[in-house]
Each structure stands twice: as structure tokens, then as C-alpha cells.
C-alpha positions as CSV (number, residue, x, y, z in Angstrom):
1,X,29.8,-8.7,-75.3
2,X,32.5,-11.4,-74.2
3,X,32.7,-14.9,-75.3
4,X,31.8,-15.9,-71.9
5,X,28.6,-13.6,-72.3
6,X,27.3,-15.2,-75.6
7,X,27.6,-19.0,-73.9
8,X,25.7,-18.3,-70.8
9,X,23.3,-15.4,-71.4
10,X,21.0,-17.1,-68.8
11,X,23.5,-16.5,-65.7
12,X,23.3,-13.2,-64.3
13,X,26.4,-11.5,-63.6
14,X,28.8,-11.4,-60.6
15,X,28.0,-7.5,-60.1
16,X,23.9,-8.7,-60.2
17,X,24.4,-11.1,-57.7
18,X,26.1,-9.1,-55.2
19,X,23.7,-5.8,-55.9
20,X,20.7,-7.9,-55.2
21,X,22.2,-9.6,-52.3
22,X,23.0,-6.1,-51.1
23,X,19.7,-4.7,-51.5
24,X,18.1,-7.6,-49.5
25,X,20.1,-7.2,-46.8
26,X,19.6,-3.5,-46.4
27,X,16.3,-3.8,-46.6
28,X,16.1,-6.7,-43.8
29,X,14.7,-9.3,-46.2
30,X,17.1,-12.0,-44.9
31,X,14.4,-14.5,-44.3
32,X,13.2,-14.8,-48.0
33,X,13.9,-17.4,-50.5
34,X,15.3,-15.1,-52.6
35,X,18.2,-14.0,-50.2
36,X,18.6,-17.8,-49.8
37,X,19.2,-18.5,-53.6
38,X,21.2,-15.5,-54.0
39,X,23.4,-16.2,-51.1
40,X,24.2,-19.6,-52.0
41,X,25.0,-18.2,-55.7
42,X,27.6,-15.8,-54.2
43,X,28.8,-18.0,-52.0
44,X,29.4,-21.1,-54.5
45,X,31.3,-18.3,-57.0
46,X,33.4,-17.5,-54.3
47,X,34.1,-21.3,-53.4
48,X,35.1,-21.8,-57.4
49,X,37.3,-19.0,-57.6
50,X,39.2,-19.1,-54.2
51,X,38.4,-22.8,-53.4
52,X,37.9,-24.0,-49.7
53,X,41.2,-25.3,-48.5
54,X,43.2,-21.6,-48.1
55,X,42.8,-19.8,-45.1
56,X,43.6,-16.0,-44.2
57,X,46.8,-17.0,-42.5
58,X,47.9,-19.3,-45.7
59,X,47.4,-16.6,-48.2
60,X,49.2,-14.3,-45.8
61,X,52.5,-16.4,-45.7
62,X,52.5,-16.6,-49.5
63,X,53.0,-12.8,-49.8
């Protein structure tokens, strides 16, 4: 268990969020409240990691 896991035991892992979202999409349950909740959690996580300001063009010009 990492230090991060010990401080936030009630938060699901990124893998768990993505797996749940994937399962809802595969079964076609994209109109449910659970899909909206997971979708928002995954989207918010991506924004916090990668930010809103960078586009694919900006990222490509860096490398």
C-alpha cells in the first residue's frame, strides 16, 4: 500500500473508475446516473493531470 492509498482509502483507483465506465459502455448503460458519475470522475481526473489548455497540436510541437 502506498502513502497515497493510506491517506485516501475511500477513493477508487483510476483503474477501477475506468473499468466501471467501460463496463457501463459495453452493456449500453450510458443514460444512467452511475455512468454520469463515473464519466465526470474520469474527466475531472484527466483535467487535473493534463490540464485544459494544451491541445494535440501544442503537444506535438513540443516533441
